[in-house]
C-alpha positions in Angstrom: 5.3 21.7 -11.8 8.1 19.7 -12.4 6.4 16.3 -14.0 7.6 12.6 -13.7 7.1 9.3 -15.1 7.4 6.1 -13.0 8.9 2.7 -14.3 8.5 -0.8 -13.1 11.2 -3.3 -14.7 10.8 -7.1 -14.4 8.8 -10.0 -16.2 7.5 -11.2 -12.5 5.4 -7.6 -12.9 4.0 -8.5 -16.0 3.4 -12.2 -15.2 1.4 -11.4 -12.2 3.7 -13.2 -10.2 4.2 -10.1 -7.4 2.0 -6.8 -7.0 3.7 -3.8 -7.9 3.6 -1.5 -4.8 6.7 0.7 -5.8 4.9 3.1 -8.4 1.6 4.2 -5.8 4.4 4.6 -3.2 6.7 6.5 -4.9 3.7 8.9 -6.7 2.4 9.2 -2.9 5.8 10.6 -1.8 6.4 13.1 -4.8 2.8 14.8 -4.6 4.0 16.9 -1.1 6.9 18.1 -3.6 4.9 19.5 -6.1 6.0 16.7 -8.6 3.2 15.6 -10.6 3.0 12.3 -12.0 2.2 12.6 -15.6 2.8 8.6 -16.7 3.8 4.9 -15.6 4.8 1.7 -17.1 5.3 -1.8 -16.4 8.0 -3.3 -18.7 9.5 -7.0 -18.8 12.9 -7.8 -19.3 14.0 -7.2 -22.9 16.5 -4.8 -23.5 14.7 -3.1 -26.6 11.8 -2.8 -24.2 13.3 -1.2 -21.6 15.4 1.0 -23.5 12.1 2.5 -25.4 10.0 2.9 -22.2 13.1 5.1 -20.7 12.9 7.2 -24.0 9.0 7.5 -23.5 9.4 8.4 -20.0 11.9 11.3 -20.7 10.1 12.7 -23.5 7.0 13.4 -21.1 8.6 13.9 -17.9 11.6 16.3 -16.5 11.8 13.0 -13.8 12.2 9.4 -14.2 12.3 6.9 -11.1 12.9 3.3 -12.0 12.8 0.2 -9.8 13.8 -3.2 -10.5 16.3 -4.9 -12.8 19.8 -3.6 -11.3 20.6 -7.4 -9.4 23.4 -9.6 -10.3 21.5 -12.3 -12.8 21.1 -12.4 -16.5 17.8 -11.0 -16.7 18.9 -7.6 -14.9 19.1 -5.5 -17.7 18.2 -1.9 -16.9 21.8 -0.4 -16.8 22.5 -1.9 -20.1 19.2 -0.9 -21.8 19.6 2.5 -20.4 23.1 3.0 -21.6 22.1 1.7 -25.0 19.1 4.2 -24.9 21.6 7.0 -23.9 24.2 6.1 -26.7 26.8 5.6 -24.4 28.9 2.7 -22.3 28.8 1.0 -19.1 31.8 1.6 -17.2 32.9 -0.3 -13.9 33.0 1.7 -10.7 34.8 0.7 -7.7 32.9 2.4 -5.1 29.9 0.2 -6.0 31.9 -2.7 -5.0 33.3 -1.1 -2.1 29.8 -0.3 -0.5 29.0 -4.0 -1.3 31.8 -5.3 0.4 31.2 -2.9 3.8 27.5 -3.7 4.0 28.3 -7.3 3.8 31.4 -7.3 5.4 33.2 -9.1 3.2 36.6 -8.5 0.9 35.7 -6.9 -2.8 38.2 -10.1 -3.8 35.3 -12.4 -2.5 32.4 -11.3 -4.8 31.7 -13.2 -8.0 31.4 -12.1 -11.7 27.9 -11.9 -11.4 28.1 -9.6 -8.0 30.9 -7.2 -10.2 28.2 -7.4 -13.0 26.0 -4.4 -10.8 28.9 -2.3 -10.4 28.8 -1.5 -14.4 26.5 1.6 -14.7 26.3 4.0 -17.7 29.2 6.7 -17.7 28.4 9.7 -16.0 26.4 8.2 -13.6 26.1 9.2 -9.8 26.0 6.5 -7.3 23.6 6.8 -4.5 24.8 4.5 -1.5 22.2 1.8 -1.0 22.3 1.2 3.0 19.2 -1.3 2.9 20.5 -3.7 0.3 23.4 -4.5 -2.2 22.1 -2.9 -5.8 23.6 0.7 -6.1 21.1 3.5 -6.5 22.1 5.7 -9.4 21.4 9.1 -10.6 22.2 9.8 -14.3 21.5 13.9 -15.3 20.3 13.9 -19.0 20.0 16.4 -21.4 18.5 16.4 -24.9 21.0 15.3 -27.7 20.4 18.1 -29.6 21.9 20.3 -26.9 25.7 21.0 -26.7 27.3 18.8 -24.7 31.0 17.9 -24.8 32.1 15.2 -25.6 29.3 15.4 -28.7 27.7 11.9 -28.9 27.1 11.2 -32.6 25.9 7.3 -32.5 25.1 5.0 -30.0 28.3 4.0 -28.3 26.6 0.4 -28.5 25.7 0.7 -32.0 22.3 1.9 -33.1 20.4 5.2 -34.1 21.8 8.7 -32.6 20.3 9.1 -29.2 17.3 11.5 -28.5 19.0 12.1 -24.9 22.1 11.6 -23.5 24.2 11.7 -20.2 24.6 15.7 -19.3 28.4 16.8 -18.5 27.0 17.8 -15.0 24.3 18.5 -12.6 24.2 21.7 -14.0 23.6 21.2 -17.6 20.9 18.7 -16.7 17.2 19.2 -17.8 15.5 15.7 -16.7 17.0 13.1 -14.1 16.9 9.7 -14.2 16.9 7.6 -10.7 17.2 4.0 -10.4 16.3 1.9 -7.8 16.2 -2.1 -6.7 12.8 -3.1 -7.4 13.1 -4.7 -3.7 10.2 -2.6 -1.7 12.5 -1.9 1.4 15.5 -0.7 -0.4 13.3 1.6 -2.8 11.7 3.0 0.3 15.1 3.7 1.8 16.8 5.1 -1.5 13.5 7.2 -2.1 13.7 8.8 1.5 17.1 9.2 1.7 18.7 9.9 -1.4 16.3 10.8 -4.3 13.3 13.0 -2.3 16.2 15.3 -0.6 17.7 16.1 -4.2 14.2 16.7 -5.6 13.3 19.3 -2.8 16.7 21.2 -3.3 16.3 21.4 -7.3 12.8 21.4 -8.2 10.8 24.3 -6.7 7.7 24.6 -7.8 6.7 27.9 -6.7 3.5 26.6 -5.1 3.4 25.3 -1.8 1.2 22.1 -1.3 -1.0 21.0 1.6 -2.7 17.6 1.7 -5.3 15.4 3.6 -6.9 12.5 3.5 -9.8 11.5 5.4 -11.3 7.9 5.7 -14.8 6.6 6.3 -16.4 3.3 6.6 -19.6 1.8 5.5 -20.5 5.0 3.8 -21.4 4.5 0.1 -19.1 6.5 -2.2 -22.2 7.8 -3.9 -23.3 8.9 -1.0 -20.0 10.7 -0.3 -19.8 12.2 -3.7 -23.3 13.9 -3.6 -22.3 15.3 -0.2 -19.1 16.7 -1.8 -19.8 17.8 -5.2 -19.5 21.4 -4.7 -16.0 20.5 -3.5 -15.2 18.2 -6.7 -15.6 20.6 -9.5 -12.6 21.0 -12.1 -10.2 23.6 -11.1 -11.5 23.7 -7.5 -8.4 24.3 -5.0 -8.2 22.4 -3.1 -8.4 19.6 -5.9 -10.7 16.8 -4.1 -11.1 12.9 -5.0 -12.4 9.8 -3.7 -11.1 6.4 -3.8 -13.0 3.6 -2.3 -11.8 -0.1 -1.2 -12.9 -3.1 1.1 -15.9 -0.6 2.4 -13.9 2.5 3.2 -14.0 5.5 1.4 -11.2 8.2 1.1 -11.6 11.8 0.6 -8.3 13.4 -0.5 -7.7 16.9 -0.7 -4.6 18.5 -1.9 -4.7 22.6 -1.5 -1.7 24.9 -3.3 -0.8 28.4 -2.7 2.1 30.6 -2.7 3.1 29.8 0.8 2.7 27.0 3.3 0.2 29.2 5.1 -1.7 30.2 2.2 -2.1 26.4 1.1 -3.3 25.5 4.6 -5.9 28.3 4.8 -7.2 27.1 1.6 -6.9 23.5 2.5 -8.7 23.7 6.6 -12.5 24.8 5.5 -12.8 22.3 3.2 -11.6 19.8 5.2 -14.1 20.8 7.7 -17.0 20.6 5.4 -15.5 16.6 4.1 -15.8 16.0 8.0 -19.0 16.7 8.5 -20.0 15.2 5.4 -18.4 12.3 6.7 -19.7 12.1 9.9 -21.1 8.9 10.9 -18.8 7.0 9.1 -15.2 9.2 9.9 -13.1 6.8 11.8 -9.5 8.3 10.5 -7.0 10.5 8.9 -3.6 10.4 6.6 -1.7 7.5 7.3 -4.6 5.9 9.7 -6.3 2.9 9.3 -9.0 0.9 10.8 -6.7 -1.1 13.1 -4.5 1.9 14.3 -7.8 3.7 14.7 -9.4 0.8 16.8 -6.3 0.6 18.9 -6.0 4.4 19.7 -9.7 4.4 20.6 -9.0 1.6 23.0 -5.6 3.0 24.3 -7.4 6.4 24.9 -10.4 5.1 26.9 -8.2 2.6 28.5 -10.2 -0.4 27.5 -9.3 -3.8 27.2 -10.8 -6.3 24.5 -11.5 -10.1 23.6 -11.9 -11.7 20.2 -13.9 -14.8 19.4 -13.4 -14.9 15.6 -15.2 -17.8 13.6 -15.1 -17.1 9.8 -12.4 -14.6 9.8 -9.9 -17.2 11.8 -8.2 -14.6 13.7 -7.6 -12.2 11.4 -9.1 -9.3 13.5 -6.6 -10.0 16.1 -3.7 -10.1 13.5 -4.5 -6.7 12.0 -4.7 -5.4 15.6 -1.4 -6.8 16.6 0.4 -5.8 13.5 0.6 -2.2 15.7 3.3 -1.9 18.7 1.5 -1.6 21.9 -1.5 -3.6 21.0 -0.8 -5.9 24.0 -1.9 -3.2 26.3 -5.7 -3.7 24.7 -5.8 -7.0 23.2 -6.1 -9.5 26.0 -7.3 -12.6 24.0 -8.6 -13.9 20.8 -10.0 -17.2 20.3 -10.8 -18.9 16.9 -13.9 -20.8 17.2 -13.9 -22.4 14.0 -16.1 -25.6 14.9 -19.3 -26.1 16.8 -17.6 -27.8 19.9 -15.1 -24.9 20.2 -17.9 -22.4 20.5 -19.3 -24.3 23.3 -15.9 -25.3 25.2 -14.4 -21.6 24.7 -17.2 -19.4 24.8 -20.1 -21.0 26.8 -22.3 -21.2 23.2 -24.9 -23.1 24.4 -25.5 -26.6 22.5 -29.3 -25.6 22.2 -28.6 -22.6 20.4 -26.5 -24.1 17.9 -29.2 -26.5 17.2 -32.0 -24.2 17.3 -30.5 -21.5 15.1 -27.2 -23.0 13.6 -23.5 -21.3 14.0 -24.5 -18.4 11.7 -26.9 -16.5 13.3 -27.3 -13.3 15.8 -27.9 -15.7 18.7 -24.9 -17.6 18.6 -22.9 -14.1 17.7 -24.4 -12.9 21.1 -23.0 -15.7 23.1 -19.6 -15.8 21.5 -19.5 -12.0 22.4 -20.6 -12.0 25.8 -18.4 -15.5 26.4 -15.5 -14.3 25.2 -15.5 -10.9 27.1 -16.3 -12.9 30.7 -13.6 -15.7 29.6 -11.0 -12.8 29.3 -12.0 -10.4 31.9 -12.4 -7.7 28.9 -14.4 -4.8 29.0 -15.3 -5.1 25.6 -16.0 -8.9 23.7 -16.5 -9.1 20.1 -17.6 -12.0 18.1 -18.0 -12.7 14.3 -19.6 -15.9 12.5 -20.4 -16.3 8.9 -20.4 -17.8 6.0 -17.2 -16.9 3.8 -17.8 -19.4 0.9 -17.4 -20.4 -1.7 -19.4 -23.3 -0.7 -21.7 -23.9 2.5 -24.3 -21.3 1.7 -28.3 -22.0 1.6 -31.4 -19.8 0.8 -31.8 -18.7 4.0 -28.3 -18.2 4.6 -26.2 -17.3 1.6 -22.6 -17.1 1.0 -21.4 -13.8 2.5 -23.7 -13.6 5.7 -21.9 -12.6 8.7 -23.3 -11.8 12.1 -21.3 -9.5 14.9 -22.0 -9.8 18.3 -20.5 -6.7 20.5 -20.4 -7.4 24.5 -20.0 -4.6 27.4 -21.0 -3.5 30.8 -24.0 -2.3 29.4 -25.4 -5.4 27.6 -24.8 -7.4 23.7 -25.5 -6.1 20.6 -25.8 -7.7 17.4 -25.1 -6.9 13.8 -26.1 -8.8 10.4 -24.2 -7.9 7.4 -24.3 -9.2 3.8 -21.7 -9.2 1.2 -23.3 -11.0 -1.6 -21.2 -11.7 -4.9 -17.6 -11.3 -3.1 -14.6 -13.7 -2.7 -13.8 -15.9 0.3 -10.8 -13.5 0.8 -13.0 -10.5 0.4 -15.8 -11.7 2.7 -13.5 -12.2 5.5 -11.6 -8.9 4.6 -15.1 -6.8 5.1 -15.8 -8.7 8.3 -12.6 -8.3 9.7 -13.0 -4.4 9.1 -16.7 -4.4 10.3 -15.5 -6.2 13.7 -12.9 -3.7 14.2 -15.3 -0.7 13.3 -17.5 -2.3 16.0 -15.1 -2.3 18.4 -13.6 1.1 18.1 -17.2 2.7 18.5 -17.8 0.2 21.6 -14.3 1.8 23.0 -15.9 5.3 22.3 -19.0 4.2 23.8 
């Protein structure tokens, strides 16, 4: 099986100014091709550090995919560093400027010197047209420096020691491949899907077919899931089975291999059924499905409508649902009822209920759910009221305490959840996902 190493380049990543979502996305897309990620690094904007990172990546993998450092500013140094590591020079490529001009609908003469910087790439590079931005994608076929190559390279063209790797004279001679994309996720995704993955499918035949399935469950402890599927998680088992957890959701991933697609699928299918049974009470989705999409799917399938009354989540549940196209067919109304007055005015919560039990109580959640359902004329009303923190908690009502209400034609039910030790954002997120799950279950009856 082919191996890959992933690099993310930029000081902003090391400083924590942005979160790197590129490496996980690339890794997920390489897996179905039978390409195994064997390493990854994040590197700052220093030529020497970037050069060394490329050398390490090429030493351990057949394919190197790097994101970032291709822009027009002085701290965009990926191309310079890579040329140094390969012992070659940068050369100006007219097609880069022509593609940039066509995309921005400006003549080449209108671009500044900093824009022209993006058209200098290591000699022997193949340009990957970027239809999603201005920085070109770059593909560099590589061979070990000891391999016979014409013309031979002795010293690095920009000075320095004899390179360990060098640009191959053509694709057929290459033993390794480097791909460069901009760090902007939209540009990376476009180049990966349309330029890089097609090449890898055509040139890296693993000899094994891969079948993948992911199953998602909510409110089941990872330890419980692990015990239930322990026989499937033994080393060397086909399919390979692993778990991950986040936000109360446990995902079980199965990766089966075989000599053909049919064989891989035949290996996968019975194990998927065993995992479905293990996750039975919490299973809500598969593969790319998440809780909001699973909830909307249930509402649409059962032709049910919903209304939301949110206090501590302040519209987060509605936002999650309405990120999905078509949600207007199911979600009639969402109300942020943050103050006691708004609870009374919007959802008809009785002042005496608030006086006797408080805003964070099962009784208030009950009246909020019933009130928003009646107000909107919806099939299902869901409410959330709680203490997200960091202040506002008491001995009897600590930070992390949240109540939910679900109102349907059959009546109103309430649920108490406590999320101790979580920060404000995490309490709100967990509560929002819980509310979606309650709404999904109510839709499915």
